[in-house]
matplotlib code that plots the C-alpha trace (Angstrom):
import matplotlib.pyplot as plt

x = [17.1, 13.5, 12.7, 9.2, 7.4, 3.7, 1.5, -1.0, -3.3, -4.0, -2.3, -5.1, -7.6, -5.3, -3.4, -5.0, -4.3, -0.7, -0.2, -1.6, 0.6, 3.8, 3.1, 2.5, 5.3, 7.9, 9.8, 13.0, 12.4, 9.0, 8.9, 5.4, 3.8, 0.6, 0.5, -1.7, -0.7, 1.1, 4.3, 2.7, -0.1, 2.2, 1.7, 5.4, 4.6, 2.4, 5.2, 7.7, 5.4, 5.9, 9.6, 10.1, 11.9, 10.4, 10.9, 8.2, 7.9, 4.3, 2.1, -1.4, -4.1, -2.0, 1.2, 3.5, 6.3, 7.8, 10.4, 10.0, 13.0, 13.9, 17.6, 18.3, 17.7, 20.3, 21.5, 17.9, 17.2, 13.6, 12.8, 15.4, 19.0, 19.9, 22.7, 20.1, 18.2, 15.1, 13.1, 9.8, 6.7, 5.1, 6.1, 7.2, 10.7, 12.6, 16.0, 17.7, 20.3, 18.8, 20.9, 23.7, 21.5, 20.6, 16.8, 14.8, 11.0, 9.5, 6.0, 6.6, 4.0, 1.1, 1.4, -2.4, -2.2, 0.5, -0.8, -1.0, 1.5, 1.7, 3.2, 6.1, 6.4, 6.7, 9.5, 11.4, 10.9, 12.4, 15.4, 16.0, 15.7, 18.9, 20.7, 19.4, 21.0, 24.3, 24.0, 23.2, 24.9, 26.8, 26.1, 29.0, 27.2, 24.2, 21.3, 17.6, 15.1, 11.6, 8.0, 5.2, 6.9, 3.6, 5.5, 4.9, 8.5, 7.4, 4.3, 4.5, 3.5, 0.2, -2.9, -3.7, -1.1, -3.6, -5.5, -2.5, -1.4, -0.5, -1.1, 0.9, 2.5, 3.6, 4.9, 8.3, 9.6, 8.8, 10.2, 13.4, 13.9, 13.4, 15.9, 18.3, 18.0, 18.8, 21.8, 22.9, 23.3, 20.0, 18.3, 14.6, 14.9, 11.5, 12.3, 15.4, 13.0, 10.0, 10.1, 6.4, 3.6, 0.4, 2.2, 0.8, 1.0, -1.9, -5.5, -8.2, -11.0, -13.5, -15.2, -13.8, -10.4, -8.6, -10.8, -10.7, -6.9, -6.7, -3.7, -0.4, 3.1, 4.1, 5.5, 9.2, 12.2, 15.3, 18.7, 22.4, 24.6, 25.6, 21.9, 21.0, 23.6, 22.0, 18.4, 17.2, 13.4, 10.7, 6.9, 3.9, 1.7, -1.7, -3.3, -2.9, -5.1, -8.0, -10.5, -12.2, -11.0, -7.7, -5.3, -5.4, -1.8, -0.2, 3.1, 6.2, 8.7, 12.4, 14.5, 18.3, 20.8, 23.0]
y = [-30.5, -29.2, -26.8, -25.6, -23.4, -23.4, -21.7, -24.5, -22.5, -25.4, -28.7, -30.5, -29.3, -29.5, -32.7, -34.8, -32.0, -31.8, -35.5, -35.5, -32.5, -34.2, -37.3, -35.3, -32.7, -34.7, -31.8, -32.8, -30.1, -28.5, -25.6, -25.1, -22.3, -21.9, -25.5, -24.5, -27.6, -28.4, -30.4, -33.6, -33.3, -32.9, -35.9, -36.9, -40.6, -39.7, -37.8, -40.5, -42.9, -40.6, -40.7, -37.4, -36.7, -33.7, -31.1, -28.8, -25.8, -25.3, -23.8, -25.2, -23.4, -20.5, -20.1, -23.1, -23.9, -27.1, -28.5, -31.8, -33.3, -36.4, -35.4, -35.4, -33.0, -31.9, -28.9, -27.9, -24.6, -24.0, -20.3, -17.6, -18.6, -17.5, -15.3, -13.2, -12.0, -13.0, -16.0, -15.2, -16.1, -17.3, -20.3, -18.5, -19.8, -23.0, -23.7, -27.0, -28.2, -30.3, -31.9, -29.4, -26.3, -24.5, -23.8, -21.5, -21.6, -18.3, -17.0, -13.3, -11.5, -9.9, -6.4, -5.8, -2.0, 0.7, 2.0, -1.4, -2.8, -5.9, -3.8, -2.8, -6.4, -7.3, -4.7, -6.0, -9.5, -8.8, -7.1, -10.1, -12.4, -10.8, -11.4, -15.0, -15.6, -14.2, -16.7, -19.8, -19.3, -17.0, -15.4, -17.5, -20.8, -22.4, -21.0, -20.4, -18.3, -19.1, -18.8, -16.4, -13.0, -11.0, -8.4, -7.7, -6.8, -4.2, -2.9, -5.6, -8.0, -6.2, -6.4, -2.7, -0.7, 2.2, -0.1, -0.6, 3.0, 3.4, -0.3, -3.3, -5.7, -2.7, -0.1, 1.3, 0.2, -3.4, -3.3, -1.6, -4.4, -7.0, -5.1, -5.4, -9.1, -9.1, -6.8, -9.4, -11.8, -13.1, -13.1, -13.5, -16.8, -16.5, -13.1, -14.6, -16.2, -13.9, -10.1, -9.5, -8.4, -10.2, -13.3, -13.9, -16.5, -15.4, -14.6, -13.6, -16.2, -13.4, -11.8, -14.4, -12.8, -15.9, -16.1, -12.3, -12.2, -10.0, -11.4, -10.6, -12.2, -12.6, -16.1, -15.9, -18.1, -16.2, -17.8, -16.9, -16.7, -20.4, -21.3, -18.6, -19.8, -23.3, -22.1, -23.4, -23.0, -21.7, -21.6, -20.7, -23.8, -22.1, -25.5, -26.1, -23.0, -24.6, -27.2, -28.0, -26.4, -25.0, -22.9, -19.2, -19.5, -21.5, -23.3, -21.7, -24.2, -23.7, -26.3, -26.3, -28.0, -30.6]
z = [-53.2, -53.1, -50.2, -49.6, -47.1, -46.3, -43.7, -43.2, -40.9, -38.5, -39.2, -37.4, -39.9, -42.9, -42.3, -45.1, -47.5, -46.3, -46.7, -50.2, -51.1, -49.8, -51.7, -54.9, -54.7, -52.8, -51.2, -49.4, -46.8, -45.8, -43.4, -41.9, -40.0, -38.0, -37.1, -34.1, -32.1, -28.9, -29.3, -27.9, -30.5, -33.5, -35.9, -36.1, -36.7, -39.6, -41.3, -40.4, -42.3, -45.4, -45.0, -43.1, -39.9, -38.1, -35.4, -34.0, -31.8, -30.7, -28.1, -28.6, -30.5, -31.7, -33.9, -34.1, -36.6, -37.9, -40.2, -42.1, -43.8, -45.9, -45.8, -42.1, -39.2, -36.7, -34.7, -33.8, -32.2, -31.1, -30.5, -30.8, -30.0, -26.5, -27.7, -29.7, -26.7, -24.7, -25.9, -27.8, -25.7, -28.9, -31.0, -34.1, -35.0, -35.4, -37.0, -38.0, -40.5, -43.3, -46.0, -45.4, -45.5, -42.3, -42.5, -40.3, -40.4, -39.3, -38.6, -38.3, -36.1, -38.1, -36.6, -36.8, -37.2, -37.0, -33.7, -32.1, -29.6, -31.8, -34.5, -32.2, -31.3, -35.0, -35.5, -32.4, -33.6, -37.0, -35.5, -33.2, -36.2, -37.6, -34.3, -34.3, -37.7, -36.4, -33.5, -35.5, -38.9, -41.3, -44.6, -46.0, -45.4, -47.0, -45.1, -45.8, -43.8, -45.0, -43.9, -43.5, -43.1, -43.1, -45.2, -48.9, -50.0, -52.5, -54.3, -56.9, -54.1, -53.3, -55.4, -54.7, -52.9, -52.4, -50.0, -47.8, -47.1, -43.4, -42.9, -41.8, -44.3, -46.4, -44.0, -44.6, -41.2, -41.9, -45.4, -44.1, -41.6, -44.4, -46.4, -43.5, -43.6, -47.3, -46.6, -44.0, -46.9, -48.0, -51.4, -52.3, -54.3, -55.9, -57.3, -59.0, -61.4, -61.6, -61.8, -62.7, -60.4, -59.3, -58.1, -54.7, -51.9, -49.7, -50.4, -47.8, -47.4, -47.7, -50.7, -53.2, -53.1, -54.5, -57.5, -58.0, -57.8, -54.7, -52.9, -51.2, -51.6, -48.0, -47.9, -48.8, -49.3, -48.5, -49.1, -48.7, -51.8, -51.4, -51.8, -54.3, -56.7, -56.7, -57.0, -60.4, -60.2, -58.0, -57.9, -55.8, -55.9, -56.4, -56.8, -53.0, -52.4, -54.3, -53.4, -50.1, -46.9, -48.1, -46.1, -47.0, -48.0, -50.9, -50.6, -52.1, -53.6, -54.6, -56.3, -55.6, -57.9, -56.2]

ax = plt.figure().add_subplot(projection="3d")
ax.plot(x, y, z, "-o")
ax.set_aspect("equal")
plt.show()
């Protein structure tokens, strides 16, 4: 079973690239973020023609998350589960069971700066995500939380940590909340296969950052033990960041043994 995540940074702009990538890579499940579409504009019929069922939680020109699946979709929860607290006003989270694995696609708030209200929103959001997982699943079942976390888990995941002192994406409070998710029962599946630094999933469009190797690893695939034990291979597909009009994120792919 092949599970992938990709912040497409506008599905309307990136749809031809997504179609081409799906045909080439053939994931069984793709979790997308920043679709930037309303639900009625989501191209479900296009994906159906490629063999994918889909669910989408969108709000128009901002945010938006989706799950595509060739192995079935059921038990869908758009937004935070009611038992976890108040719904998020933004479309940043959707959960569904696909091929026996409960998958949650997340677009964690950016945070902007440590003195910005959006940073406090980010911290609250991450705390509620843990309550959401308690509401929809269990560490004892096959469960994946994947997407754009807007957090670099440690300094290996940042091209130059000195440039991110007292900044979002690397602050201790964010990393602590990510560690709490791992303590709940999740493992970083990519890190099971690669320990080295300079392996990124996002590069700023400006200043030639992609070609200069100035990136961050902020797109994560976290899985419970039942998933981690099946994780045989993983990669960041840098090729998808190349060419004409790419997203600023590359897909992250994990293969699970049957």
